[in-house]
C-alpha positions as semicolon CSV with decimal commas, in nm:
position;residue;x (nm);y (nm);z (nm)
1;M;3,412;0,155;7,385
2;S;3,264;0,409;7,626
3;H;3,170;0,653;7,351
4;L;2,944;0,389;7,191
5;L;2,734;0,348;7,506
6;E;2,750;0,706;7,622
7;G;2,413;0,881;7,627
8;L;2,206;0,565;7,585
9;N;1,915;0,518;7,823
10;P;1,901;0,185;8,017
11;E;1,674;0,013;7,763
12;Q;1,885;0,129;7,468
13;W;2,202;0,020;7,651
14;A;2,054;-0,328;7,703
15;A;1,951;-0,356;7,338
16;V;2,301;-0,261;7,221
17;T;2,493;-0,491;7,457
18;T;2,265;-0,800;7,449
19;T;2,445;-0,960;7,159
20;E;2,391;-1,337;7,180
21;G;2,072;-1,521;7,088
22;P;1,744;-1,389;6,950
23;L;1,638;-1,044;7,069
24;L;1,313;-0,858;7,004
25;V;1,330;-0,482;7,052
26;I;0,986;-0,320;7,063
27;A;1,077;0,033;6,961
28;G;0,805;0,293;7,002
29;A;0,784;0,593;6,773
30;G;1,066;0,840;6,832
31;S;1,242;0,611;7,080
32;G;1,578;0,611;6,902
33;K;1,557;0,273;6,729
34;T;1,794;0,372;6,446
35;R;2,046;0,483;6,706
36;V;2,015;0,145;6,876
37;I;2,073;-0,044;6,550
38;V;2,371;0,172;6,453
39;H;2,533;0,155;6,797
40;R;2,468;-0,221;6,819
41;I;2,655;-0,281;6,491
42;A;2,935;-0,049;6,604
43;Y;2,951;-0,234;6,935
44;L;2,979;-0,574;6,763
45;L;3,268;-0,443;6,554
46;D;3,437;-0,259;6,841
47;Q;3,426;-0,566;7,067
48;G;3,567;-0,789;6,794
49;L;3,257;-1,010;6,801
50;A;3,231;-0,994;6,423
51;R;3,403;-0,856;6,117
52;P;3,201;-0,623;5,890
53;E;3,132;-0,898;5,634
54;Q;2,985;-1,117;5,910
55;I;2,701;-0,874;5,983
56;L;2,379;-0,835;5,783
57;A;2,144;-0,546;5,858
58;V;1,813;-0,532;5,673
59;T;1,617;-0,209;5,630
60;F;1,313;-0,125;5,420
61;T;1,453;0,158;5,205
62;N;1,783;0,217;5,028
63;K;1,790;0,563;5,183
64;A;1,777;0,421;5,537
65;A;2,051;0,173;5,450
66;L;2,280;0,448;5,325
67;E;2,218;0,665;5,632
68;M;2,292;0,374;5,867
69;K;2,616;0,296;5,690
70;E;2,729;0,660;5,709
71;R;2,653;0,680;6,082
72;I;2,843;0,358;6,151
73;H;3,145;0,491;5,965
74;Q;3,140;0,794;6,193
75;L;3,138;0,573;6,502
76;V;3,384;0,300;6,406
77;P;3,749;0,366;6,317
78;P;3,874;0,237;5,980
79;S;4,078;-0,035;6,150
80;R;3,753;-0,199;6,273
81;R;3,560;-0,180;5,946
82;R;3,787;-0,348;5,694
83;G;3,555;-0,559;5,485
84;E;3,206;-0,513;5,341
85;L;2,935;-0,429;5,590
86;L;2,612;-0,537;5,422
87;I;2,320;-0,307;5,502
88;A;2,047;-0,365;5,246
89;T;1,677;-0,406;5,182
90;F;1,535;-0,758;5,167
91;H;1,494;-0,727;4,792
92;S;1,846;-0,601;4,722
93;F;1,990;-0,874;4,945
94;C;1,795;-1,136;4,750
95;V;1,913;-0,991;4,419
96;R;2,272;-1,041;4,535
97;M;2,199;-1,403;4,621
98;L;2,018;-1,474;4,296
99;R;2,292;-1,314;4,083
100;R;2,528;-1,574;4,234
101;H;2,310;-1,883;4,252
102;L;1,989;-1,859;4,044
103;D;2,113;-2,103;3,779
104;R;2,121;-2,374;4,050
105;L;1,740;-2,384;4,032
106;G;1,753;-2,487;3,665
107;G;1,481;-2,396;3,419
108;A;1,481;-2,096;3,188
109;Y;1,622;-1,841;3,430
110;T;1,984;-1,726;3,421
111;R;2,186;-1,494;3,644
112;D;2,132;-1,212;3,391
113;F;1,762;-1,192;3,474
114;T;1,579;-0,861;3,453
115;I;1,379;-0,719;3,744
116;Y;1,025;-0,617;3,648
117;D;0,891;-0,321;3,844
118;A;0,521;-0,259;3,907
119;D;0,480;-0,084;3,572
120;D;0,643;-0,372;3,383
121;Q;0,424;-0,620;3,571
122;G;0,114;-0,422;3,481
123;R;0,206;-0,422;3,112
124;L;0,265;-0,796;3,121
125;V;-0,068;-0,863;3,294
126;K;-0,248;-0,657;3,028
127;A;-0,070;-0,852;2,754
128;C;-0,172;-1,181;2,919
129;L;-0,536;-1,075;2,944
130;K;-0,534;-0,973;2,579
131;E;-0,376;-1,303;2,474
132;L;-0,639;-1,493;2,674
133;G;-0,922;-1,289;2,524
134;L;-1,031;-1,157;2,866
135;D;-1,208;-0,821;2,879
136;E;-1,017;-0,569;3,092
137;K;-1,345;-0,412;3,203
138;L;-1,461;-0,739;3,355
139;Y;-1,117;-0,839;3,480
140;P;-0,926;-0,520;3,572
141;P;-0,551;-0,566;3,521
142;R;-0,468;-0,406;3,856
143;A;-0,694;-0,651;4,037
144;I;-0,533;-0,943;3,853
145;Q;-0,185;-0,808;3,929
146;Y;-0,273;-0,773;4,298
147;G;-0,424;-1,123;4,301
148;I;-0,109;-1,276;4,153
149;S;0,111;-1,099;4,407
150;A;-0,115;-1,203;4,695
151;A;-0,107;-1,566;4,579
152;K;0,272;-1,562;4,553
153;N;0,304;-1,421;4,903
154;R;0,087;-1,706;5,030
155;G;0,327;-1,948;4,864
156;E;0,076;-2,050;4,596
157;T;0,134;-2,122;4,228
158;P;-0,117;-2,145;3,942
159;D;-0,116;-2,523;3,992
160;T;-0,185;-2,511;4,367
161;L;-0,470;-2,260;4,345
162;P;-0,792;-2,461;4,373
163;P;-1,014;-2,448;4,063
164;S;-1,325;-2,239;4,094
165;S;-1,655;-2,186;3,918
166;D;-1,620;-1,814;3,988
167;P;-1,531;-1,649;3,652
168;K;-1,303;-1,393;3,821
169;R;-1,117;-1,662;4,012
170;D;-1,084;-1,869;3,696
171;A;-0,953;-1,564;3,507
172;L;-0,695;-1,503;3,780
173;I;-0,565;-1,860;3,760
174;K;-0,538;-1,848;3,379
175;A;-0,368;-1,509;3,382
176;F;-0,133;-1,621;3,662
177;R;-0,025;-1,928;3,465
178;L;0,041;-1,732;3,145
179;Y;0,209;-1,452;3,343
180;E;0,461;-1,699;3,487
181;T;0,524;-1,848;3,142
182;R;0,589;-1,506;2,990
183;L;0,816;-1,402;3,279
184;A;1,028;-1,713;3,225
185;A;1,047;-1,652;2,849
186;A;1,169;-1,298;2,918
187;N;1,418;-1,418;3,183
188;A;1,251;-1,169;3,419
189;L;1,160;-1,177;3,788
190;D;0,906;-0,960;3,965
191;F;0,956;-0,825;4,318
192;D;0,778;-1,122;4,477
193;D;1,000;-1,367;4,286
194;L;1,313;-1,210;4,434
195;L;1,206;-1,316;4,783
196;L;1,049;-1,648;4,688
197;L;1,336;-1,778;4,475
198;A;1,596;-1,675;4,731
199;G;1,402;-1,873;4,990
200;R;1,379;-2,166;4,751
201;L;1,757;-2,166;4,707
202;L;1,813;-2,178;5,085
203;R;1,560;-2,458;5,132
204;R;1,666;-2,670;4,838
205;F;2,046;-2,646;4,860
206;Q;2,197;-2,707;5,201
207;D;2,543;-2,592;5,092
208;I;2,404;-2,248;5,004
209;A;2,211;-2,231;5,332
210;D;2,521;-2,336;5,527
211;D;2,732;-2,076;5,345
212;Y;2,500;-1,788;5,436
213;N;2,444;-1,912;5,792
214;D;2,818;-1,940;5,842
215;R;2,891;-1,601;5,691
216;F;2,639;-1,392;5,883
217;R;2,705;-1,432;6,254
218;Y;2,475;-1,143;6,344
219;I;2,158;-1,038;6,164
220;L;1,957;-0,724;6,242
221;I;1,618;-0,650;6,086
222;D;1,456;-0,310;6,113
223;E;1,078;-0,251;6,083
224;Y;1,015;-0,616;6,165
225;Q;0,641;-0,552;6,203
226;D;0,621;-0,493;5,827
227;T;0,777;-0,822;5,718
228;N;0,565;-1,053;5,503
229;P;0,558;-1,437;5,505
230;P;0,840;-1,485;5,250
231;Q;1,059;-1,241;5,446
232;L;0,987;-1,429;5,768
233;S;1,078;-1,754;5,595
234;L;1,405;-1,603;5,468
235;T;1,490;-1,476;5,815
236;R;1,437;-1,815;5,975
237;L;1,644;-1,987;5,703
238;L;1,932;-1,742;5,753
239;T;1,932;-1,786;6,133
240;Q;1,908;-2,165;6,153
241;Q;2,253;-2,213;6,305
242;R;2,334;-1,923;6,539
243;Q;2,000;-1,747;6,588
244;N;2,181;-1,422;6,665
245;L;1,887;-1,222;6,534
246;C;1,796;-0,877;6,656
247;A;1,449;-0,782;6,532
248;V;1,348;-0,420;6,585
249;G;0,996;-0,295;6,531
250;D;0,664;-0,182;6,672
251;P;0,333;-0,366;6,621
252;D;0,155;-0,032;6,664
253;Q;0,322;0,088;6,343
254;S;0,239;-0,209;6,120
255;I;0,075;-0,038;5,821
256;Y;0,161;-0,244;5,513
257;K;-0,096;-0,522;5,512
258;F;-0,179;-0,428;5,152
259;R;0,178;-0,533;5,066
260;A;0,124;-0,865;5,246
261;A;0,294;-0,754;5,570
262;D;0,183;-0,982;5,855
263;I;0,169;-0,828;6,203
264;R;0,175;-1,181;6,349
265;N;0,545;-1,205;6,257
266;I;0,634;-0,966;6,538
267;L;0,353;-1,067;6,774
268;D;0,462;-1,433;6,749
269;F;0,837;-1,368;6,765
270;E;0,885;-1,567;7,087
271;R;0,700;-1,862;6,933
272;H;0,940;-1,860;6,636
273;Y;1,240;-1,806;6,867
274;P;1,154;-1,960;7,209
275;K;1,479;-1,838;7,370
276;A;1,418;-1,477;7,269
277;K;1,473;-1,184;7,502
278;L;1,243;-0,882;7,495
279;I;1,337;-0,516;7,541
280;V;1,085;-0,231;7,512
281;L;1,190;0,120;7,411
282;A;0,907;0,345;7,526
283;R;1,092;0,670;7,597
284;N;1,005;0,913;7,319
285;Y;1,257;1,184;7,224
286;R;1,050;1,340;6,946
287;S;0,708;1,467;7,046
288;T;0,541;1,676;7,313
289;K;0,350;1,519;7,601
290;T;0,022;1,633;7,443
291;I;0,090;1,461;7,112
292;L;0,199;1,139;7,284
293;A;-0,107;1,140;7,511
294;A;-0,329;1,156;7,203
295;A;-0,136;0,876;7,029
296;N;-0,148;0,652;7,338
297;A;-0,523;0,710;7,378
298;V;-0,593;0,619;7,016
299;I;-0,380;0,306;6,986
300;Q;-0,508;0,146;7,308
301;N;-0,832;0,077;7,118
302;N;-0,649;-0,191;6,916
303;R;-0,637;-0,552;7,033
304;A;-0,353;-0,684;6,811
305;R;-0,063;-0,516;6,991
306;R;0,192;-0,539;7,270
307;K;0,100;-0,308;7,554
308;K;0,323;-0,006;7,594
309;D;0,269;0,365;7,659
310;L;0,508;0,614;7,510
311;A;0,644;0,865;7,762
312;T;0,865;1,170;7,723
313;E;1,052;1,428;7,923
314;N;0,966;1,691;7,662
315;A;0,735;1,979;7,745
316;A;0,355;1,945;7,733
317;G;0,346;2,166;7,425
318;E;0,051;2,325;7,249
319;P;-0,295;2,165;7,228
320;I;-0,372;1,971;6,912
321;R;-0,564;2,203;6,683
322;C;-0,861;2,074;6,485
323;F;-1,003;2,263;6,190
324;V;-1,345;2,196;6,037
325;A;-1,361;2,333;5,683
326;A;-1,664;2,374;5,461
327;N;-1,493;2,186;5,176
328;A;-1,158;2,054;5,055
329;E;-1,055;2,389;4,906
330;E;-1,113;2,572;5,234
331;E;-0,928;2,294;5,417
332;A;-0,623;2,330;5,191
333;D;-0,626;2,709;5,206
334;F;-0,634;2,701;5,588
335;V;-0,343;2,454;5,600
336;V;-0,124;2,665;5,371
337;R;-0,203;2,990;5,555
338;E;-0,117;2,826;5,888
339;I;0,211;2,692;5,752
340;I;0,313;3,035;5,623
341;A;0,224;3,204;5,952
342;W;0,396;2,934;6,159
343;Q;0,715;2,944;5,956
344;R;0,732;3,324;5,983
345;R;0,720;3,286;6,360
346;Q;1,010;3,037;6,342
347;E;1,240;3,258;6,135
348;P;1,503;3,303;6,410
349;L;1,543;2,921;6,422
350;P;1,736;2,701;6,175
351;A;1,538;2,606;5,864
352;A;1,517;2,243;5,979
353;E;1,312;2,356;6,279
354;A;1,050;2,514;6,053
355;R;0,982;2,214;5,829
356;A;0,618;2,118;5,785
357;A;0,439;1,813;5,647
358;V;0,086;1,770;5,516
359;L;-0,016;1,405;5,550
360;Y;-0,318;1,247;5,386
361;R;-0,466;0,901;5,337
362;T;-0,466;0,886;4,956
363;N;-0,250;1,040;4,683
364;A;-0,557;1,195;4,520
365;Q;-0,589;1,437;4,812
366;S;-0,267;1,613;4,716
367;R;-0,427;1,817;4,437
368;S;-0,603;2,074;4,655
369;F;-0,292;2,127;4,868
370;E;-0,068;2,164;4,561
371;E;-0,305;2,423;4,418
372;A;-0,322;2,612;4,750
373;C;0,058;2,617;4,774
374;R;0,088;2,754;4,421
375;R;-0,179;3,019;4,482
376;R;0,010;3,153;4,784
377;G;0,358;3,107;4,640
378;L;0,463;2,846;4,896
379;P;0,735;2,611;4,760
380;Y;0,670;2,245;4,835
381;A;0,800;1,895;4,769
382;L;0,557;1,621;4,666
383;V;0,629;1,262;4,766
384;G;0,431;0,983;4,603
385;G;0,392;1,138;4,260
386;F;0,622;1,034;3,978
387;S;0,965;0,967;4,122
388;F;1,269;1,025;3,903
389;Y;1,291;0,664;3,789
390;E;0,919;0,654;3,705
391;R;0,938;0,931;3,444
392;A;0,869;0,814;3,090
393;E;1,198;0,929;2,936
394;I;1,400;0,769;3,217
395;K;1,213;0,440;3,182
396;D;1,274;0,455;2,805
397;A;1,648;0,498;2,850
398;L;1,663;0,223;3,112
399;A;1,464;-0,009;2,882
400;Y;1,735;0,027;2,615
401;L;2,001;-0,050;2,875
402;R;1,806;-0,353;2,997
403;L;1,791;-0,492;2,645
404;L;2,170;-0,478;2,617
405;L;2,199;-0,728;2,901
406;N;1,884;-0,926;2,831
407;P;1,735;-0,890;2,481
408;H;1,461;-1,135;2,583
409;D;1,315;-0,872;2,820
410;D;0,971;-0,843;2,656
411;A;0,859;-0,542;2,860
412;A;1,170;-0,344;2,766
413;L;1,143;-0,440;2,398
414;E;0,776;-0,344;2,379
415;R;0,853;-0,009;2,541
416;V;1,123;0,109;2,299
417;V;1,091;-0,092;1,979
418;N;0,917;0,212;1,829
419;V;1,057;0,488;2,052
420;P;1,164;0,707;1,882
421;P;0,921;0,619;1,600
422;R;1,093;0,393;1,348
423;G;0,800;0,238;1,163
424;V;0,710;-0,049;1,397
425;G;0,334;-0,006;1,421
426;K;0,071;-0,182;1,628
427;A;0,003;-0,438;1,355
428;T;0,371;-0,539;1,345
429;L;0,388;-0,561;1,722
430;D;0,073;-0,775;1,726
431;I;0,232;-1,015;1,475
432;L;0,547;-1,025;1,687
433;T;0,346;-1,096;2,003
434;A;0,139;-1,367;1,836
435;R;0,451;-1,541;1,700
436;A;0,618;-1,529;2,042
437;A;0,307;-1,680;2,201
438;S;0,268;-1,955;1,942
439;D;0,638;-2,053;1,957
440;G;0,661;-2,011;2,335
441;V;0,959;-1,777;2,304
442;S;1,047;-1,416;2,377
443;R;0,960;-1,137;2,135
444;W;1,328;-1,091;2,054
445;T;1,354;-1,455;1,944
446;A;1,026;-1,423;1,752
447;M;1,162;-1,110;1,584
448;T;1,484;-1,280;1,473
449;R;1,283;-1,570;1,329
450;L;1,055;-1,337;1,137
451;L;1,357;-1,148;1,002
452;E;1,520;-1,471;0,890
453;E;1,197;-1,579;0,718
454;N;1,124;-1,236;0,568
455;G;0,784;-1,291;0,727
456;L;0,673;-0,926;0,730
457;G;0,617;-0,637;0,495
458;A;0,920;-0,454;0,356
459;R;0,876;-0,146;0,577
460;A;0,834;-0,350;0,894
461;L;1,133;-0,569;0,808
462;T;1,351;-0,263;0,751
463;A;1,241;-0,109;1,081
464;L;1,297;-0,426;1,284
465;R;1,637;-0,495;1,120
466;G;1,741;-0,142;1,212
467;F;1,627;-0,192;1,571
468;A;1,804;-0,530;1,603
469;A;2,122;-0,383;1,456
470;L;2,104;-0,092;1,703
471;I;2,078;-0,323;2,005
472;E;2,354;-0,551;1,879
473;S;2,589;-0,259;1,810
474;L;2,529;-0,118;2,157
475;Q;2,589;-0,464;2,306
476;S;2,927;-0,474;2,136
477;A;3,017;-0,145;2,307
478;L;2,934;-0,279;2,654
479;A;3,275;-0,420;2,735
480;G;3,481;-0,105;2,697
481;A;3,236;0,177;2,778
482;K;3,181;0,342;3,113
483;L;2,819;0,373;3,227
484;A;2,785;0,746;3,164
485;E;2,937;0,703;2,818
486;L;2,702;0,411;2,750
487;V;2,392;0,614;2,841
488;R;2,507;0,898;2,611
489;M;2,563;0,643;2,336
490;V;2,213;0,495;2,379
491;L;2,045;0,835;2,364
492;A;2,244;0,941;2,058
493;R;2,237;0,622;1,849
494;S;1,873;0,545;1,922
495;G;1,770;0,889;1,799
496;Y;1,619;0,984;2,135
497;D;1,828;1,303;2,164
498;A;1,738;1,403;1,809
499;M;1,368;1,339;1,875
500;L;1,364;1,574;2,175
501;K;1,564;1,837;1,988
502;Q;1,321;1,822;1,697
503;E;1,022;1,865;1,932
504;G;1,172;2,190;2,055
505;T;0,915;2,238;2,332
506;L;0,963;2,332;2,696
507;E;0,840;1,984;2,788
508;A;1,102;1,827;2,562
509;E;1,368;2,046;2,723
510;G;1,256;1,926;3,066
511;R;1,278;1,564;2,952
512;K;1,628;1,631;2,814
513;Q;1,731;1,773;3,153
514;N;1,601;1,459;3,324
515;L;1,810;1,244;3,089
516;D;2,113;1,461;3,164
517;E;2,051;1,383;3,530
518;L;2,044;1,011;3,444
519;I;2,387;1,053;3,285
520;S;2,504;1,218;3,609
521;A;2,363;0,922;3,806
522;A;2,555;0,686;3,576
523;A;2,875;0,888;3,631
524;E;2,829;0,852;4,008
525;A;2,780;0,478;3,959
526;D;3,107;0,473;3,761
527;E;3,280;0,633;4,061
528;R;3,136;0,361;4,285
529;G;3,273;0,097;4,049
530;E;2,929;-0,034;3,952
531;R;2,862;-0,232;3,640
532;L;2,554;-0,192;3,422
533;R;2,368;-0,474;3,596
534;E;2,424;-0,318;3,939
535;F;2,316;0,022;3,809
536;L;1,992;-0,123;3,670
537;D;1,925;-0,320;3,989
538;R;1,962;-0,003;4,194
539;A;1,717;0,183;3,966
540;A;1,464;-0,101;3,979
541;L;1,464;-0,119;4,359
542;V;1,445;0,253;4,433
543;A;1,147;0,368;4,648
544;D;0,948;0,692;4,642
545;T;1,089;0,803;4,975
546;D;1,444;0,752;4,849
547;D;1,386;1,074;4,648
548;L;1,258;1,268;4,949
549;E;1,400;1,620;4,969
550;E;1,496;1,640;5,335
551;S;1,560;2,015;5,310
552;A;1,213;2,098;5,175
553;R;1,031;2,347;5,394
554;V;0,693;2,190;5,311
555;T;0,637;1,827;5,218
556;L;0,310;1,683;5,086
557;M;0,285;1,306;5,123
558;T;0,067;1,010;5,210
559;I;0,092;0,878;5,564
560;H;0,243;0,555;5,434
561;S;0,527;0,757;5,278
562;A;0,583;0,945;5,605
563;K;0,675;0,630;5,798
564;G;1,007;0,680;5,977
565;L;1,010;1,058;5,928
566;E;0,949;1,347;6,168
567;F;0,855;1,712;6,128
568;P;0,821;2,004;6,371
569;L;0,478;2,086;6,225
570;V;0,234;1,823;6,096
571;F;-0,114;1,846;5,944
572;I;-0,325;1,529;5,913
573;A;-0,591;1,607;5,653
574;G;-0,919;1,450;5,548
575;L;-1,025;1,303;5,883
576;E;-1,363;1,182;5,761
577;E;-1,540;0,848;5,762
578;G;-1,485;0,664;5,436
579;L;-1,164;0,855;5,374
580;F;-0,975;0,803;5,699
581;P;-1,054;0,539;5,810
582;H;-1,090;0,419;5,454
583;A;-1,431;0,291;5,344
584;R;-1,304;-0,062;5,290
585;A;-1,218;-0,090;5,660
586;A;-1,571;-0,013;5,780
587;H;-1,676;-0,377;5,828
588;D;-1,345;-0,554;5,889
589;D;-1,193;-0,541;6,237
590;E;-0,840;-0,619;6,118
591;D;-0,853;-0,352;5,849
592;L;-0,993;-0,099;6,095
593;E;-0,709;-0,171;6,338
594;E;-0,460;-0,115;6,056
595;E;-0,626;0,219;5,977
596;R;-0,594;0,310;6,346
597;R;-0,225;0,216;6,338
598;L;-0,189;0,439;6,034
599;F;-0,345;0,727;6,229
600;Y;-0,108;0,650;6,518
601;V;0,188;0,669;6,280
602;A;0,062;1,004;6,149
603;L;0,019;1,146;6,499
604;T;0,368;1,045;6,605
605;R;0,538;1,216;6,309
606;A;0,478;1,552;6,482
607;K;0,743;1,698;6,709
608;R;0,601;2,031;6,828
609;Q;0,266;2,119;6,672
610;L;-0,011;1,901;6,530
611;Y;-0,323;1,992;6,332
612;L;-0,615;1,762;6,243
613;T;-0,837;1,882;5,959
614;Q;-1,158;1,772;5,793
615;A;-1,413;1,903;5,546
616;E;-1,790;1,907;5,602
617;R;-1,845;1,846;5,233
618;R;-1,612;1,676;4,989
619;R;-1,641;1,621;4,616
620;V;-1,679;1,253;4,526
621;Y;-1,738;1,131;4,169
622;G;-1,774;1,495;4,068
623;E;-2,049;1,569;4,322
624;E;-2,006;1,747;4,654
625;R;-2,140;1,540;4,943
626;L;-2,177;1,563;5,317
627;T;-1,918;1,384;5,530
628;D;-1,904;1,241;5,883
629;P;-1,601;1,318;6,101
630;S;-1,357;1,032;6,151
631;R;-1,431;0,802;6,442
632;F;-1,064;0,839;6,539
633;L;-1,134;1,194;6,656
634;D;-1,364;1,046;6,920
635;E;-1,072;0,849;7,061
636;I;-0,860;1,153;7,150
637;P;-0,930;1,293;7,500
638;E;-1,123;1,618;7,501
639;A;-0,862;1,805;7,707
640;L;-0,597;1,766;7,435
641;L;-0,792;1,933;7,153
642;T;-0,908;2,275;7,046
643;T;-1,130;2,312;6,739
644;Q;-1,171;2,595;6,495
645;A;-1,452;2,620;6,240
646;G;-1,390;2,770;5,898
647;P;-1,554;3,100;5,801
648;T;-1,810;2,931;5,574
649;T;-1,858;2,619;5,785
650;A;-2,214;2,545;5,891
651;G;-2,093;2,356;6,197
652;R;-2,141;1,985;6,243
653;R;-2,498;1,894;6,313
654;A;-2,614;1,726;6,631
655;G;-2,849;1,428;6,627
656;E;-2,718;1,282;6,301
657;G;-2,411;1,100;6,425
658;M;-2,197;1,417;6,419
659;R;-2,066;1,570;6,738
660;A;-2,186;1,924;6,795
661;L;-1,925;2,191;6,849
662;Q;-1,967;2,325;7,200
663;P;-1,979;2,709;7,219
664;T;-1,720;2,891;7,427
665;A;-1,638;3,255;7,486
666;N;-1,475;3,255;7,145
667;P;-1,733;3,122;6,894
668;D;-1,456;3,006;6,655
669;L;-1,258;2,813;6,915
670;R;-1,437;2,517;7,073
671;R;-1,362;2,180;7,228
672;F;-1,483;1,835;7,138
673;P;-1,703;1,658;7,393
674;K;-1,571;1,348;7,570
675;P;-1,510;1,047;7,346
676;K;-1,769;0,774;7,332
677;P;-1,697;0,438;7,499
678;A;-1,521;0,184;7,281
679;G;-1,770;0,007;7,058
680;A;-2,041;0,272;7,095
681;P;-2,226;0,350;6,772
682;R;-2,126;0,665;6,587
683;S;-2,469;0,750;6,455
684;S;-2,833;0,756;6,558
685;W;-2,943;0,461;6,349
686;S;-3,300;0,451;6,225
687;A;-3,504;0,152;6,119
688;P;-3,475;0,048;5,755
689;A;-3,632;0,315;5,538
690;A;-3,957;0,241;5,366
691;A;-3,940;0,155;4,998
692;G;-3,964;0,456;4,774
693;S;-3,881;0,701;5,052
694;F;-3,521;0,763;4,946
695;K;-3,419;1,094;4,793
696;V;-3,104;1,215;4,619
697;G;-2,856;1,323;4,885
698;D;-2,973;1,079;5,155
699;R;-2,688;0,908;5,340
700;V;-2,741;0,535;5,381
701;E;-2,562;0,228;5,518
702;H;-2,525;-0,110;5,346
703;A;-2,403;-0,421;5,530
704;T;-2,136;-0,495;5,268
705;Y;-2,045;-0,161;5,110
706;G;-2,068;0,058;5,421
707;A;-2,181;0,422;5,420
708;G;-2,287;0,581;5,094
709;Q;-2,502;0,853;4,942
710;V;-2,800;0,835;4,708
711;V;-2,704;0,999;4,378
712;R;-2,998;0,896;4,158
713;V;-3,359;0,780;4,206
714;A;-3,543;0,666;3,893
715;D;-3,769;0,386;3,768
716;G;-3,788;0,222;4,110
717;K;-3,410;0,194;4,130
718;L;-3,150;0,365;4,350
719;D;-2,792;0,452;4,254
720;I;-2,576;0,468;4,567
721;A;-2,218;0,602;4,563
722;F;-1,995;0,421;4,812
723;P;-1,651;0,581;4,864
724;G;-1,380;0,350;4,736
725;K;-1,632;0,102;4,591
726;G;-1,806;0,296;4,317
727;V;-2,173;0,344;4,237
728;K;-2,404;0,046;4,303
729;R;-2,763;0,008;4,181
730;F;-3,045;-0,138;4,392
731;V;-3,414;-0,207;4,344
732;A;-3,580;0,041;4,584
733;E;-3,843;-0,207;4,707
734;A;-3,580;-0,462;4,814
735;A;-3,281;-0,242;4,891
736;P;-3,106;-0,367;5,212
737;L;-3,032;-0,011;5,321
738;T;-3,060;0,187;5,642
739;R;-3,090;0,562;5,624
740;I;-2,831;0,748;5,833
741;S;-2,931;1,103;5,750
742;R;-3,177;1,287;5,531
743;Q;-3,081;1,541;5,268
């Protein structure tokens, strides 16, 4: 046993050996939380407190689950790990439960349900809006999709949502109701349903709840601060009997509110589990003292947190370097040049010690950095673009495979019924959709009825009969074929291979290579003994970061994607008001605190060197506009920072809410002044501007939309561009605006 506890600090040792009853481990960034979870599981097995199948560990990515399992296997001898150790995401755990028990809920759903990913959900929402005659311009599908998900996470249904005279609210309720009807007809569940229906099973059927409570003697949940209400409900249902729950997380790193994560789950842990013990891991093994001092100074401005200060025995390290660029292009060029120079200086060290990451608030910011990398010949990996399973040809192949198990999967049928082209045009698909809606059935059932009735033109009938025959013939091959063989069969019989070969382009060749990789993935699944349903479930639940190339020398990614990672060199780009913090957080304290937590997460990804960059001007809606530096820069102590201005930078202007760069002996290397007291205004606010005095380029503030810039003045009206909210029009005489700065 000694080797399992060897090298643990006192707090880690306590977290590993405190096995009975509820335990909350507040694990600061870089404090070794994964090590604690892995050693705790190994300790439970080593001490004979549980068999592998009696332990459930929940993580938030498949990648993290795989890494944990591999590390446990290294620690525990084979004699102690006979049986299945279940380390899974919440969603994959719920899929397992629903594959066993979903039919107990009754209704249209069966155990062979399909999982709809975000793209499938979006297609279905669009189809619902079209069927309801709702204009997508007035009722954006993404907004409706988000509204449905938010309602589900609050435990609401179309019938429990209160009626409203607001047209948008009314549209949401109608779309939600039809969306649920169409999901049921397709025997499909979205990601929210996986959690909600698993919880419903545990609440409604005591024998199922007893079975899972009896099986799992110990439950560990990582990243507990990012759990949402349905996940909290599941956790409490699974721990009703023993309450041997170890929750590991950090309120200061709760950054997924937009996915319905509720920071109160971790802040109220002792209220949910009154007998809980608390252990705080505050010793950081990752970053320099300078980086941690900056992170501690920033996060203490938040109120919704548990007080802790990260400390380290690492060296003080280099100051945090700030760079003020003239524009986004200069910012990106500086970042890439610094990476190249830094990595050259690290050449004697292993490649892993020279890895760099460029972190930004939004995916759209990646473009300038990608272009700068290509200009200077710097190889990079991009996280947050199209992952492997999001590529069109891969989704096409998977849609065929989904139809073999569930021909009522409307999203899959719509995707491939005419791919490759087989003569099923829009008019035919519209007839199919209308018949499905009128009969209240899936499109597959509607198609079979139309074929039986000869209810279409000759060409359409021939095309649909060919498609139905293709799916049925592939279904008949399911029993005897291995997965890799089945994928090859789908691509050949459907004509997909022939279509790409006929195209004969470099793009088609690239798509063919991606499909070859899918065949390789299927072969690996064959080696694992997976069936088609398990293979499709794995593909549906994959996350962007599961495809992360750990060996990449340079990684471009959003800060959300960087959660849980670390890099020797980190750049945090775009530190400007309206961008980071995001414009939508300007007038909401909770949202602003989440933005600050996001900045804290970004800061604590850095091990040795950290850069903070911003641009004086940034192009928005096609026009280059002045920016204000992020308020978060004010929260970092002056002594930790050095600032460099770009060669074409005018320097931030004093007296307009921008901190002046203080001259030193070196005119290009300066320090920020001391931060302002918490709550102090960022700008020198003027009285409301007189009507008619606005000019194009003026920066203004609106009580609802936040900071913006005048882009047009005409006919007594003002067009104001608000980052993240679009262009709004006001009558100049009555505009509730305050001028911040003058063009």
